[in-house]
C-alpha positions, 0 to 999 in steps of 0.5 A: 902504461896507464896503470903505471901513471895512475899508480903515481897520480893516486898518491899525489892527487887530492883524495877526491880527485884520486878517488875519481881516477880510481872509479874511472879506471875500475869502470872501464871494460874490455870485450874478450874475443869470441871463440869458435864454440861460443860463436857456434852457440850464438849462431843458434840464438836470436838477438832480443833488446832490453833496457832504455830505448831497447839499446841493450842486447841479449840472446835467446834460445827457444821460445817455450819451456821454463825461462832461464836467464843467464848472466856473464861476469865483469869483463865477460860477455854473453858469448862465454855462457852461450854454450851452456845456454844452448845445451839447456835449450836442447833440454827444453828450457827457454834460455836468454843470455844477457850482455850487460851495459859495456859488455858484448853487443850492448853499448858503452865502454864502461860499467858498474855494479849497478849496471849489472843489478839494473840490467838484470831486472830490466831484462826480466821485466822486458821478457815479462814471464816468470823466471824459472832460474837465474844462472850466473857467473862471478859478478853476474851471480852476486848481482843477480842475487842482490837484484832480488832484494833491490828490484823484487825479482825472483826465481824458483832456482839460482845457479851461482858459478864462481861467485864472490860472497860480496864485491871484494874482488875489485878492491883486491885488483885496485890495491894490487894495480894502484896501491891507493892511499887508505882513504881513497880505497875506503871511499871506493868501498863505500862507492861500491856499497852504495850501488847495492844500497847497503854499507860495506860491513853488511855486504861482507856478511853475504847478505845478497844470498840470504834466503836462497837455501835449497833453491841454490846451486853453487859451482866452483873450480879449485884452479880459479885464481880470481875467486877462491873456491872457499867462497862456496863453502862460506855461501853454503854455510850461509844458505842451509840446503844449498848444493855445492859442487867443485871441479879441479881443472878449469879456472875462472872462465873455462869452467863455463864450458865444463861438461860437469857444469852443464850436467849439474845445472841441467839436473838441478833445473829439472828437479 
């Protein structure tokens, strides 16, 4: 109902007001239910806190071994990537899965691309040790790669799962749900680009992934209806030496619990 009303409003409100409405709706988050396998994996972890006043939450498996930071996607939560974290911890890695602002056990009911970028950096700073790898899903993958240039963080390895080459998915969603005037949609593109400290044309080249090369593993599923698996081909071409693996049956979020993913990530991180 709210989107039906908003669809009418964005066509009748003055452009600045319509833009603010789009931003308000786009920033809302929902917390998906935690399924039993995810709950079982979380039960093996400890909560750690990071960010302003240590209000935000992350989940930690193990305290020794190479540090791996895991990042969920937009509208996701650490629980979705917890089974993978628990599996990697059994292989000797020190794993920490983040709940971004407005997600999971972290506070708030809204988020933004900049929340992802800043929260990933804040958790990295809080942990205070070299990061062996960032393993991230969807929007979390894009923002983890962007945080390298914005905040100067880095790792020996990067695993990007169902990652968009640039922040285009919300543009598609807003166009489908609200069909705003072209001027409003352009303002929203610029709003997103500003959060990455770039212009939209630069972002669209996949610049967030620059320089990753052979330190990058790309993992996609051909049944993903949200992120086209061809994005993997594009990013591999942009990052010579990057590895690309595709599965065919899981879709956008179930892929996080795919045994093929756990095996590929474990082997890549041990290299």
